[in-house]
Structure formats: C-alpha cells, structure tokens
Backbone as ProteinMPNN parsed JSONL, in Angstrom:
{"seq_chain_A": "MNFEYIPIEKEKIPYRFSIQLGIELFGLEVRYNETHDFFTLDLYRGEETLALSEKIVYGLPLFQDVYDDRFPAPTIVPKDEAGLEHQVTYDNLNETVYLMVMNQ", "coords_chain_A": {"N_chain_A": [[0.672, -1.197, -0.031], [0.331, 1.973, -0.842], [1.501, 5.313, 0.702], [1.469, 8.555, 2.408], [2.01, 11.189, 4.521], [0.429, 13.605, 6.921], [1.366, 16.177, 7.651], [1.579, 17.678, 11.123], [1.676, 20.676, 12.532], [2.561, 21.267, 15.698], [2.854, 23.537, 17.278], [1.769, 25.446, 16.077], [-1.043, 24.894, 16.886], [-4.331, 25.915, 17.938], [-5.25, 25.673, 14.38], [-5.589, 26.141, 10.883], [-5.584, 24.624, 7.658], [-4.985, 24.04, 4.299], [-5.163, 21.006, 2.237], [-4.214, 18.622, -0.392], [-6.279, 15.91, -1.012], [-6.661, 13.006, -2.411], [-8.109, 13.661, -5.421], [-9.073, 16.216, -4.726], [-9.326, 19.487, -2.897], [-8.99, 19.984, 0.363], [-10.111, 21.408, 3.379], [-8.251, 21.366, 6.879], [-8.784, 21.743, 10.123], [-6.974, 21.672, 13.085], [-7.024, 20.822, 16.409], [-6.272, 20.799, 19.911], [-6.634, 19.352, 23.112], [-5.853, 19.953, 25.837], [-6.615, 19.159, 28.675], [-7.316, 16.422, 28.366], [-5.416, 15.26, 26.882], [-5.807, 15.132, 23.789], [-6.255, 15.174, 20.273], [-8.161, 16.826, 17.842], [-9.697, 17.023, 14.719], [-11.197, 19.267, 12.119], [-13.116, 18.999, 9.462], [-13.267, 20.342, 6.16], [-14.671, 21.126, 3.002], [-14.234, 23.192, 0.616], [-16.471, 25.975, 1.384], [-18.122, 24.279, 2.921], [-18.838, 22.632, 5.987], [-17.704, 19.471, 6.764], [-17.104, 17.685, 8.905], [-16.977, 18.089, 12.524], [-14.695, 18.381, 15.292], [-13.362, 15.84, 15.161], [-12.064, 13.016, 16.894], [-8.924, 12.258, 17.023], [-7.812, 9.086, 16.832], [-5.896, 6.622, 17.608], [-4.83, 4.146, 15.269], [-7.396, 4.05, 14.23], [-9.66, 4.817, 11.445], [-9.963, 8.095, 10.181], [-12.853, 10.113, 10.187], [-14.556, 7.776, 9.578], [-17.172, 7.249, 10.584], [-18.811, 9.03, 9.729], [-18.739, 9.035, 6.986], [-19.478, 9.92, 3.659], [-20.093, 10.398, 0.145], [-18.903, 12.996, -0.211], [-16.492, 12.962, 1.172], [-12.954, 12.994, 1.489], [-11.355, 10.628, -0.77], [-9.066, 9.046, -0.206], [-8.019, 6.891, 2.67], [-7.428, 8.376, 6.129], [-5.297, 7.632, 8.501], [-4.094, 7.391, 12.043], [-1.129, 6.363, 12.827], [1.846, 4.583, 13.882], [4.73, 3.6, 11.902], [6.589, 1.465, 13.241], [4.962, 0.233, 15.015], [4.664, 0.381, 17.614], [3.489, 2.097, 19.287], [0.313, 2.871, 20.857], [-1.647, 4.803, 21.504], [-2.625, 8.109, 20.591], [-0.803, 11.076, 21.399], [-0.21, 14.341, 22.806], [3.021, 14.138, 23.048], [3.703, 12.372, 20.942], [2.474, 12.694, 18.585], [3.285, 13.489, 15.357], [5.828, 12.819, 15.97], [6.464, 10.114, 16.595], [4.118, 8.795, 15.716], [1.927, 9.246, 13.054], [-0.334, 11.1, 10.557], [-1.445, 9.116, 8.492], [-1.984, 8.821, 5.27], [-3.753, 6.922, 3.415], [-3.237, 5.561, 0.23], [-4.973, 3.917, -2.203]], "CA_chain_A": [[-0.008, 0.037, 0.139], [1.255, 3.602, -0.876], [0.831, 6.39, 1.876], [2.067, 9.806, 2.828], [2.042, 11.73, 5.703], [-0.08, 14.83, 6.719], [2.247, 16.96, 8.761], [0.801, 18.608, 12.066], [2.881, 21.654, 13.347], [1.754, 21.233, 17.099], [3.474, 24.826, 17.764], [0.367, 26.357, 15.573], [-2.23, 24.695, 17.318], [-5.197, 25.729, 16.789], [-4.824, 26.264, 13.133], [-6.402, 25.666, 9.767], [-4.815, 24.569, 6.786], [-5.582, 23.095, 2.931], [-4.355, 19.944, 1.708], [-4.811, 18.042, -1.44], [-6.519, 14.407, -0.516], [-6.982, 12.555, -4.001], [-8.112, 14.844, -6.595], [-9.892, 17.41, -4.019], [-8.664, 20.292, -1.958], [-9.932, 19.91, 1.69], [-9.723, 22.249, 4.962], [-8.407, 20.955, 8.183], [-8.378, 22.528, 11.469], [-6.544, 20.746, 14.224], [-7.229, 21.338, 17.891], [-5.834, 19.95, 21.047], [-7.481, 19.189, 24.344], [-4.923, 19.718, 26.871], [-6.738, 18.322, 29.954], [-7.549, 14.834, 28.188], [-4.551, 15.102, 25.876], [-6.053, 14.481, 22.606], [-6.496, 16.207, 19.189], [-9.422, 16.723, 16.775], [-9.885, 17.597, 13.334], [-12.293, 19.685, 11.493], [-12.767, 18.926, 7.911], [-14.096, 21.262, 5.194], [-14.711, 20.996, 1.525], [-14.635, 24.637, 0.161], [-17.038, 26.5, 2.781], [-18.94, 23.304, 3.412], [-18.365, 21.725, 6.899], [-17.955, 18.022, 6.745], [-16.84, 16.938, 10.137], [-16.35, 18.777, 13.47], [-14.055, 17.667, 16.313], [-13.389, 14.583, 15.13], [-11.066, 12.805, 17.79], [-7.813, 11.393, 16.429], [-7.762, 7.847, 17.733], [-4.685, 5.511, 17.192], [-5.296, 2.899, 14.587], [-8.814, 4.141, 13.508], [-9.621, 5.865, 10.279], [-10.733, 9.164, 10.341], [-14.305, 9.986, 9.515], [-15.165, 6.613, 9.381], [-18.456, 7.048, 11.165], [-19.727, 10.156, 8.951], [-18.143, 9.141, 5.332], [-20.074, 9.699, 2.429], [-19.176, 10.792, -0.937], [-18.319, 14.425, -0.042], [-15.303, 12.992, 1.907], [-11.862, 12.307, 0.675], [-11.192, 9.286, -1.179], [-8.036, 8.301, 0.539], [-8.43, 7.058, 4.192], [-6.469, 8.847, 6.992], [-5.186, 6.769, 9.675], [-3.123, 7.642, 12.703], [-0.299, 5.121, 13.189], [3.285, 4.38, 13.677], [5.216, 2.327, 11.162], [7.325, 0.472, 13.719], [4.104, -0.501, 15.474], [5.244, 0.424, 18.953], [2.469, 3.13, 19.853], [-0.968, 2.414, 21.12], [-2.432, 6.07, 21.39], [-2.017, 9.46, 20.293], [-0.331, 11.998, 22.452], [0.861, 15.476, 22.33], [4.182, 14.036, 22.689], [4.148, 11.339, 20.203], [1.926, 13.119, 17.246], [4.201, 13.802, 14.117], [7.34, 12.301, 16.18], [6.456, 8.631, 16.088], [2.655, 8.525, 15.379], [1.693, 10.287, 11.938], [-1.756, 10.872, 10.123], [-1.234, 8.625, 7.271], [-2.953, 9.017, 4.16], [-3.595, 5.571, 2.579], [-3.748, 5.672, -1.137], [-5.179, 2.557, -2.672]], "C_chain_A": [[0.926, 1.211, -0.068], [0.587, 4.454, 0.122], [1.756, 7.539, 2.017], [1.406, 10.302, 3.901], [1.249, 12.973, 5.78], [0.598, 15.43, 8.085], [1.349, 17.777, 9.73], [1.956, 19.304, 12.837], [1.968, 22.0, 14.714], [1.841, 22.874, 17.589], [2.29, 25.711, 17.307], [-0.801, 26.082, 16.189], [-3.108, 25.805, 18.028], [-4.978, 26.305, 15.649], [-5.367, 25.602, 12.107], [-5.386, 25.74, 8.452], [-5.211, 23.857, 5.264], [-4.836, 22.182, 2.709], [-5.29, 19.165, 0.706], [-5.167, 16.35, -0.943], [-7.294, 14.108, -1.812], [-6.984, 13.527, -4.69], [-8.786, 16.148, -5.947], [-8.973, 18.093, -3.193], [-9.731, 20.191, -0.777], [-9.231, 20.897, 2.787], [-9.406, 21.443, 5.71], [-8.029, 21.778, 9.063], [-8.09, 21.623, 12.554], [-6.607, 21.542, 15.541], [-6.785, 20.483, 18.866], [-6.433, 20.27, 22.242], [-6.299, 18.972, 25.49], [-5.053, 18.951, 28.169], [-6.861, 16.826, 29.679], [-6.205, 14.543, 27.176], [-4.88, 14.207, 24.538], [-6.097, 15.541, 21.639], [-7.688, 15.867, 18.592], [-9.087, 17.547, 15.818], [-11.277, 18.083, 13.164], [-12.5, 19.254, 10.09], [-13.974, 19.736, 7.116], [-13.967, 20.923, 3.69], [-15.248, 22.325, 1.055], [-15.354, 25.535, 1.471], [-17.862, 25.46, 3.217], [-18.282, 22.508, 4.741], [-18.713, 20.478, 6.871], [-18.228, 17.322, 8.247], [-16.429, 18.048, 11.126], [-15.945, 18.165, 14.801], [-13.936, 16.213, 16.258], [-12.108, 13.923, 15.817], [-10.05, 11.832, 16.77], [-7.471, 10.348, 17.561], [-6.795, 6.938, 17.033], [-5.289, 4.498, 16.527], [-6.735, 3.022, 13.763], [-8.935, 5.18, 12.532], [-10.312, 6.927, 10.595], [-12.079, 9.385, 9.653], [-15.168, 9.065, 9.178], [-16.631, 6.45, 9.682], [-19.575, 8.097, 10.333], [-19.478, 10.024, 7.596], [-19.291, 9.326, 4.649], [-19.197, 10.128, 1.098], [-18.535, 12.1, -1.11], [-16.998, 14.394, 0.57], [-14.166, 12.834, 1.181], [-11.722, 11.067, 0.439], [-10.095, 8.46, -0.394], [-8.503, 8.306, 2.341], [-7.135, 7.587, 4.904], [-6.446, 7.964, 8.288], [-3.953, 7.186, 10.47], [-2.375, 6.29, 13.255], [1.017, 5.359, 13.046], [4.042, 3.524, 12.72], [6.005, 1.324, 11.865], [6.127, -0.285, 14.698], [4.067, -0.548, 17.165], [4.229, 1.261, 20.192], [1.163, 2.369, 19.938], [-1.993, 3.41, 21.409], [-1.506, 7.141, 20.73], [-1.907, 10.288, 21.217], [0.072, 13.116, 21.905], [2.32, 15.254, 22.014], [4.784, 13.039, 21.514], [3.614, 11.718, 18.639], [2.91, 13.836, 16.487], [5.803, 13.585, 14.83], [7.58, 10.837, 15.93], [4.993, 8.121, 15.462], [2.284, 9.826, 14.116], [0.316, 10.16, 11.497], [-1.137, 10.409, 8.949], [-2.015, 8.668, 6.259], [-2.637, 7.692, 3.323], [-4.181, 5.544, 1.122], [-3.943, 4.209, -1.545], [-4.681, 2.325, -3.868]], "O_chain_A": [[2.039, 1.356, 0.439], [-0.614, 4.391, 0.383], [2.922, 7.341, 1.673], [0.291, 9.887, 4.216], [1.261, 13.602, 4.722], [0.34, 15.145, 9.254], [0.46, 18.492, 9.269], [2.852, 18.799, 13.513], [0.992, 22.747, 14.786], [0.914, 23.365, 18.232], [1.859, 26.604, 18.036], [-1.682, 26.938, 16.12], [-2.492, 26.614, 18.722], [-4.516, 27.445, 15.677], [-5.677, 24.428, 12.312], [-4.591, 26.656, 8.24], [-5.954, 22.888, 5.427], [-3.65, 22.398, 2.959], [-6.511, 19.018, 0.76], [-4.238, 15.655, -0.531], [-8.275, 14.729, -2.224], [-6.039, 14.316, -4.715], [-9.02, 17.099, -6.693], [-7.96, 17.539, -2.766], [-10.953, 20.282, -0.887], [-8.021, 21.058, 2.944], [-10.092, 20.428, 5.594], [-7.057, 22.518, 8.912], [-8.953, 20.827, 12.925], [-6.279, 22.723, 15.661], [-6.935, 19.285, 18.628], [-6.763, 21.437, 22.451], [-5.964, 17.861, 25.899], [-4.16, 18.308, 28.72], [-6.577, 16.013, 30.558], [-6.129, 13.395, 26.736], [-4.468, 13.084, 24.247], [-5.999, 16.714, 22.002], [-8.228, 14.774, 18.76], [-8.385, 18.553, 15.911], [-12.275, 17.64, 13.732], [-11.374, 19.246, 9.592], [-15.18, 19.758, 7.357], [-12.925, 20.368, 3.339], [-16.449, 22.597, 1.065], [-14.687, 25.709, 2.492], [-18.515, 25.856, 4.183], [-17.284, 21.808, 4.564], [-19.907, 20.189, 6.937], [-19.196, 16.661, 8.624], [-15.635, 18.905, 10.737], [-16.764, 17.479, 15.413], [-14.336, 15.464, 17.15], [-11.033, 14.268, 15.324], [-10.395, 10.941, 15.994], [-7.049, 10.538, 18.702], [-7.008, 6.572, 15.877], [-6.233, 3.912, 17.056], [-7.097, 2.26, 12.866], [-8.421, 6.288, 12.687], [-11.308, 6.783, 11.303], [-12.329, 8.819, 8.589], [-16.259, 9.253, 8.639], [-17.284, 5.591, 9.09], [-20.801, 7.988, 10.315], [-19.981, 10.894, 6.884], [-20.268, 8.782, 5.164], [-17.97, 10.18, 1.023], [-17.732, 12.319, -2.018], [-16.313, 15.415, 0.62], [-14.385, 12.472, 0.025], [-11.935, 10.275, 1.357], [-10.305, 7.308, -0.016], [-9.032, 9.18, 3.028], [-6.004, 7.358, 4.474], [-7.437, 7.67, 8.957], [-2.883, 7.354, 9.885], [-2.892, 5.401, 13.931], [1.438, 6.191, 12.243], [3.77, 2.351, 12.976], [6.195, 0.272, 11.253], [6.41, -1.404, 15.124], [3.499, -1.426, 17.815], [4.199, 1.138, 21.416], [0.924, 1.392, 19.229], [-3.153, 3.031, 21.569], [-0.309, 7.156, 20.443], [-2.856, 10.384, 21.995], [0.611, 13.162, 20.799], [2.904, 15.836, 21.1], [5.973, 12.925, 21.218], [4.136, 11.218, 17.642], [3.392, 14.843, 17.006], [6.805, 14.091, 14.326], [8.521, 10.357, 15.298], [4.9, 7.096, 14.786], [2.377, 11.039, 14.304], [-0.325, 9.208, 11.943], [-0.346, 11.139, 8.353], [-3.159, 8.449, 6.654], [-1.59, 7.443, 2.726], [-5.388, 5.511, 0.881], [-3.104, 3.366, -1.228], [-4.791, 1.209, -4.376]]}, "name": "protein", "num_of_chains": 1, "seq": "MNFEYIPIEKEKIPYRFSIQLGIELFGLEVRYNETHDFFTLDLYRGEETLALSEKIVYGLPLFQDVYDDRFPAPTIVPKDEAGLEHQVTYDNLNETVYLMVMNQ"}
C-alpha cells in the first residue's frame, strides 16, 4: 500500500490549513485538548463543513462514522510505522505517530 503523511505543526495549534486529498482540496483544522491529551480535526470542503471535532484515535480511520461521497477518497489513519505506539498523545504526534494518508 502506498501512503504519505499529513504533517501537524503542534506549535501552531489551533490552526487551519488546506491539503490535497485524492483529487480534491480540503481544509483541516487541528485542535488540542490539553486537559485530556487528545487532538481533534475539523474537515471542510470549500465552505462546507463536513465534520467537526473528529477525535484522532490511534489506528482508527478518521471520519469513518460520517463518511459519504463528499469526503476524501483516501483513508487517513493515525499510526506509527514501527507499531510500538497504542495511542495518540501530544508527545508522539508527528514524532512517532503520523496521520497516514492511505492511497489505494
């Protein structure tokens, strides 16, 4: 399987950026809950809000519960290539755990 990473710049959080996913341009907004040590993503397609506060959970594809044909074709999964991590934390996101875009 072919994949790439979505880089997260933790020092900018909360922030929004555009990214090409498949053949379309989407907006992602990254937020961090310091009290409970987790990240969320908002997903936009143009001015349309597709998902708000999607929790980033290790090994689970993002937006799987709300997916329809408006969402990105590639699957985005938070994982580490070594398989040593079991959760996403502030310390490991974009260090050992990455948002992997799985291109079929």
